[in-house]
C-alpha positions in Angstrom: -41.0 -52.8 15.0 -39.8 -50.9 18.1 -36.3 -49.6 17.8 -35.2 -51.6 20.9 -35.9 -54.8 19.0 -33.5 -54.0 16.1 -30.4 -56.0 16.0 -27.2 -54.3 16.9 -25.8 -55.2 13.5 -28.7 -53.5 11.6 -28.6 -50.5 13.8 -24.8 -50.1 13.2 -25.3 -50.5 9.4 -28.1 -47.8 9.4 -25.9 -45.4 11.3 -23.0 -46.0 9.0 -25.1 -45.5 5.9 -26.5 -42.3 7.3 -22.9 -41.1 8.1 -21.8 -41.8 4.5 -24.8 -39.8 3.1 -24.2 -36.9 5.4 -20.5 -36.9 4.5 -21.2 -36.9 0.8 -23.7 -34.0 1.2 -21.2 -32.0 3.2 -18.4 -32.6 0.8 -20.6 -32.0 -2.3 -20.0 -35.5 -3.7 -22.2 -38.5 -4.3 -22.1 -41.9 -2.6 -19.9 -44.3 -4.6 -22.9 -46.2 -5.9 -24.9 -43.2 -7.1 -25.2 -42.4 -10.9 -23.3 -39.3 -12.1 -25.3 -36.3 -13.3 -26.1 -36.6 -17.0 -24.0 -34.4 -19.4 -25.5 -31.2 -20.8 -27.5 -31.7 -24.0 -24.9 -30.0 -26.1 -22.2 -32.6 -25.0 -22.6 -35.5 -27.5 -21.0 -38.9 -27.5 -18.5 -37.9 -30.3 -18.1 -34.2 -29.6 -20.3 -31.2 -29.1 -23.7 -30.8 -30.8 -26.5 -28.3 -31.2 -29.3 -29.3 -28.8 -32.1 -27.6 -30.9 -31.2 -29.1 -34.3 -32.3 -32.6 -35.2 -29.5 -33.1 -37.6 -26.6 -30.9 -38.9 -23.9 -32.2 -41.3 -23.2 -29.8 -44.1 -20.3 -31.3 -46.1 -17.5 -29.6 -48.0 -18.7 -31.5 -51.1 -22.1 -30.0 -50.9 -20.6 -26.6 -50.7 -18.4 -27.3 -53.8 -21.4 -28.6 -55.7 -23.3 -25.4 -55.0 -20.3 -23.2 -55.9 -19.2 -24.9 -59.1 -21.9 -27.2 -60.3 -25.3 -25.4 -59.8 -27.1 -22.5 -61.3 -26.9 -20.5 -58.0 -26.3 -16.8 -58.5 -23.2 -15.8 -56.5 -22.5 -12.1 -56.3 -18.9 -10.9 -57.1 -18.3 -9.0 -53.9 -14.8 -8.0 -54.9 -16.4 -6.0 -57.8 -18.9 -4.5 -55.4 -16.6 -3.5 -52.6 -16.8 0.2 -53.5 -20.3 0.0 -51.9 -18.8 -0.5 -48.5 -18.0 2.5 -46.2 -14.8 2.6 -44.3 -13.3 5.4 -42.2 -10.1 6.4 -40.5 -10.4 5.3 -36.9 -11.0 7.8 -34.2 -7.9 8.8 -32.1 -9.9 7.7 -29.1 -9.6 4.1 -30.3 -5.9 4.0 -29.6 -6.3 5.4 -26.0 -5.8 2.7 -23.3 -8.1 4.4 -20.7 -11.8 4.9 -21.3 -14.3 5.4 -18.6 -17.3 5.5 -21.0 -18.3 2.5 -23.0 -17.0 2.7 -26.6 -17.1 0.1 -29.4 -15.1 0.1 -32.6 -15.7 -2.2 -35.6 -12.4 -3.3 -37.2 -14.3 -5.5 -39.7 -16.1 -8.9 -39.9 -16.5 -10.0 -36.2 -13.6 -8.1 -34.8 -14.5 -5.3 -32.4 -12.5 -3.4 -29.8 -14.7 -2.8 -26.7 -13.4 -0.3 -24.2 -14.8 0.7 -20.8 -13.5 1.6 -17.4 -9.9 1.1 -18.6 -10.5 -2.4 -19.8 -10.0 -3.2 -23.5 -11.6 -6.3 -25.0 -10.9 -7.7 -28.5 -13.4 -10.1 -30.2 -12.5 -12.8 -32.7 -9.4 -11.0 -34.0 -8.5 -11.5 -37.6 -5.9 -9.1 -39.0 -4.7 -11.3 -41.8 -5.4 -10.7 -45.5 -7.2 -14.0 -45.9 -9.6 -16.1 -43.7 -7.8 -19.3 -44.6 -5.0 -21.6 -43.4 -3.2 -20.6 -46.6 -1.6 -17.2 -47.4 -2.4 -17.6 -51.2 -5.8 -19.1 -51.2 -9.2 -18.6 -49.5 -11.5 -15.7 -48.8 -9.5 -12.5 -49.3 -10.2 -9.2 -47.4 -12.5 -7.0 -49.4 -11.8 -3.7 -47.6 -8.4 -2.7 -46.3 -7.8 -2.9 -42.5 -8.6 0.4 -40.9 -5.9 -0.1 -38.3 -3.1 -2.6 -37.7 -2.9 -4.8 -34.7 0.3 -3.0 -33.6 -1.7 0.3 -33.5 -4.2 -0.9 -31.0 -4.0 -0.1 -27.4 -2.9 -2.9 -25.0 -5.5 -5.7 -25.1 -6.7 -7.1 -21.7 -9.1 -9.7 -22.9 -9.6 -11.6 -26.1 -12.9 -13.4 -26.7 -13.1 -16.3 -29.2 -16.4 -17.6 -30.4 -15.2 -20.7 -32.2 -12.3 -22.0 -34.3 -13.3 -21.3 -37.9 -10.6 -19.4 -39.8 -12.6 -16.2 -40.1 -12.9 -16.1 -36.3 -9.7 -17.6 -35.0 -6.6 -16.5 -37.0 -3.3 -18.0 -36.1 -1.1 -15.1 -37.1 -3.2 -12.6 -35.1 -3.0 -14.7 -32.0 0.7 -15.1 -32.4 1.1 -11.4 -32.7 -1.0 -10.8 -29.6 1.1 -13.3 -27.7 0.9 -13.6 -24.0 -0.2 -10.1 -23.3 -4.0 -10.6 -23.0 -6.1 -13.2 -21.4 -7.9 -15.5 -23.8 -11.5 -16.6 -23.1 -12.3 -19.6 -25.3 -15.0 -22.2 -25.6 -14.5 -25.7 -24.2 -11.9 -27.8 -26.0 -9.9 -24.9 -27.6 -7.2 -24.4 -25.0 -4.8 -27.0 -26.5 -4.8 -25.1 -29.8 -3.5 -22.0 -28.0 -0.9 -23.7 -25.9 0.5 -25.5 -29.0 0.9 -22.1 -30.6 3.0 -21.0 -27.7 0.4 -19.2 -25.5 1.0 -19.9 -21.8 -1.6 -22.2 -20.2 -2.4 -19.6 -17.5 -3.3 -17.1 -20.2 -6.1 -19.2 -21.6 -9.4 -19.7 -19.8 -11.9 -22.3 -21.2 -15.6 -22.0 -20.5 -18.6 -24.2 -21.1 -22.0 -22.6 -21.8 -23.2 -20.6 -18.8 -19.8 -20.7 -17.0 -18.5 -17.4 -15.9 -15.0 -15.9 -15.5 -14.4 -12.9 -13.2 -11.5 -10.8 -14.4 -10.9 -7.6 -12.5 -14.1 -5.5 -13.0 -15.2 -7.7 -15.9 -17.6 -10.6 -15.5 -17.7 -12.7 -18.7 -20.1 -15.5 -19.3 -20.0 -18.1 -22.2 -23.5 -18.3 -23.6 -25.1 -20.6 -26.2 -25.1 -20.3 -29.9 -26.1 -22.5 -32.8 -23.1 -23.3 -35.0 -20.3 -25.8 -35.3 -16.5 -26.1 -35.1 -13.6 -27.5 -37.2 -10.4 -26.3 -38.9 -10.0 -29.5 -41.0 -11.8 -32.6 -42.0 -11.1 -34.6 -38.9 -11.9 -32.2 -36.1 -15.5 -31.2 -36.7 -17.5 -30.6 -33.5 -14.3 -31.4 -31.4 -14.4 -28.0 -29.7 -17.4 -26.0 -28.5 -18.8 -22.7 -30.0 -20.2 -19.9 -28.0 -21.4 -16.4 -27.8 -20.3 -14.2 -24.9 -21.9 -11.8 -22.4 -19.6 -9.2 -20.9 -20.4 -7.0 -17.9 -18.1 -4.2 -16.9 -19.3 -2.1 -14.0 -23.0 -1.4 -14.9 -22.6 -1.9 -18.6 -23.4 -5.2 -20.5 -22.4 -6.2 -24.0 -23.3 -9.4 -25.8 -21.1 -10.7 -28.6 -22.9 -13.2 -30.9 -19.9 -14.8 -32.7 -21.4 -16.9 -35.4 -24.9 -18.5 -35.1 -28.0 -19.8 -36.6 -31.4 -19.0 -35.0 -33.6 -21.1 -32.8 -36.5 -19.8 -30.6 -35.0 -21.1 -27.3 -31.4 -20.2 -26.7 -31.5 -16.4 -27.1 -34.6 -16.0 -25.1 -32.9 -18.0 -22.3 -29.9 -15.6 -22.5 -32.3 -12.7 -22.3 -34.0 -14.1 -19.2 -30.9 -15.3 -17.3 -28.4 -12.4 -17.8 -28.5 -8.6 -17.5 -30.0 -6.8 -20.5 -27.3 -5.9 -23.0 -26.7 -2.2 -23.6 -25.2 -3.2 -26.9 -25.5 -6.6 -28.7 -23.1 -7.4 -31.5 -25.1 -9.7 -33.8 -24.1 -11.3 -37.1 -26.1 -10.3 -40.2 -24.2 -11.6 -43.2 -23.2 -14.8 -45.0 -26.8 -16.1 -45.3 -27.4 -17.1 -48.9 -28.2 -19.7 -50.2 -30.7 -20.1 -47.3 -31.2 -23.9 -47.7 -27.5 -24.4 -47.1 -26.7 -21.8 -44.5 -30.0 -21.5 -42.5 -28.9 -23.7 -39.6 -25.5 -22.0 -39.1 -25.9 -18.3 -40.1 -28.8 -16.0 -39.3 -30.2 -13.7 -41.9 -31.0 -10.1 -41.0 -34.6 -10.9 -40.1 -33.4 -13.6 -37.7 -30.8 -11.1 -36.4 -33.6 -8.7 -35.5 -35.3 -11.6 -33.7 -32.2 -12.3 -31.6 -32.1 -8.5 -30.7 -35.7 -8.8 -29.4 -35.0 -12.2 -27.6 -32.0 -10.7 -25.8 -34.0 -7.5 -24.9 -31.0 -5.5 -26.1 -31.2 -1.8 -25.9 -29.3 -1.4 -29.1 -27.6 -3.7 -31.6 -24.8 -3.5 -34.2 -24.6 -5.8 -37.2 -21.4 -7.6 -37.9 -20.0 -10.6 -39.9 -20.4 -8.9 -43.3 -18.6 -6.7 -45.8 -15.1 -8.1 -45.0 -14.7 -11.6 -46.5 -16.9 -13.2 -49.2 -18.3 -16.3 -47.5 -21.7 -16.6 -49.3 -23.7 -15.6 -52.3 -25.5 -12.4 -51.5 -24.5 -8.9 -52.7 -21.9 -7.3 -50.5 -24.3 -4.6 -49.2 -27.4 -6.9 -49.0 -27.0 -7.5 -45.3 -27.2 -3.8 -44.6 -30.2 -3.3 -46.8 -32.1 -6.4 -45.6 -31.4 -5.4 -42.0 -33.0 -2.0 -42.5 -36.1 -3.6 -44.0 -36.2 -6.2 -41.1 -35.9 -3.4 -38.5 -38.7 -1.4 -40.2 -40.9 -4.5 -40.3 -40.3 -5.1 -36.5 -41.0 -1.4 -35.9 -37.7 -0.9 -34.1 -36.8 2.7 -33.1 -34.4 4.6 -35.4 -30.8 3.3 -34.9 -32.0 0.6 -32.4 -30.3 -1.9 -34.7 -27.8 -0.4 -37.1 -24.4 -1.0 -38.8 -21.1 0.8 -38.6 -18.5 1.8 -41.2 -15.4 -0.3 -41.0 -13.1 1.6 -38.6 -16.0 3.5 -37.0 -16.2 4.0 -33.2 -19.4 4.7 -31.3 -19.7 5.9 -27.7 -22.6 4.4 -25.7 -24.4 6.9 -23.5 
């Protein structure tokens, strides 16, 4: 029908609809009747979830059954702790100004990352137990190489998730409001209830970035879970972190199981890590821990998926969280690296307290 034959009312309605659509596009919003974008696949109806696991619901009762009512061999890591190497920290660790990238392992998943005058602390736990109780729970196997008070001023703290061996109440209280805390989605209220100022805590969902001075920090996916009690499982998110300072990139794996999708995607989307910090311990028994903790062979696969230049193993030799011998992660990692034909020292471990400088 020719335009001149349209009714004035219909013409006015068409113009008004077009104006609403144009306005919504310019303002970055949707018309009121449009459906909202679907949530990301890791956002579930009752909390967060692993998008590449069909089902994950390991219970405390299953763990207790394995520990006390099965024939599972469980190594006594306390008796084996003399097998673990620790060292007096380098004086360079306590210096607040480093122009070259240096990384120090304090134990478990706690690293001090220093570059261009920026100091980053990962999953700090300086307590004697990874537990809500001071008298019960996994006890530190090897003495701390350095106290929290001896560290240089901390600029950034990265938290991967809220399990007790990765998020320690007393360590956060001691750090106080000095650093900025980067945490996965849903964890900020825990910090503010502890007395940390709201403007010192930055929450991020997977793939969201925070720009802090010369550091660009991106929350990246991992396959794990969260919870500090019976009633808060999956209530907050878990994450790994990609850190870029100047031209250097570091990836911190936190705690994770393996899937063939997420780590390849990190390797495609973000700058290649100069150093990847990858968990290698707490992997036996496999049928109970496979979904949530990688073994050394899967850690090597993560290294390859990320396209990391070098990797350092973590999450072992500090607290007994599983059944393997205390030095099995180190031995199994060497075998897995040899099987993958990695170059010498391409994926290695450190002594607790050791510092490496990345050229």
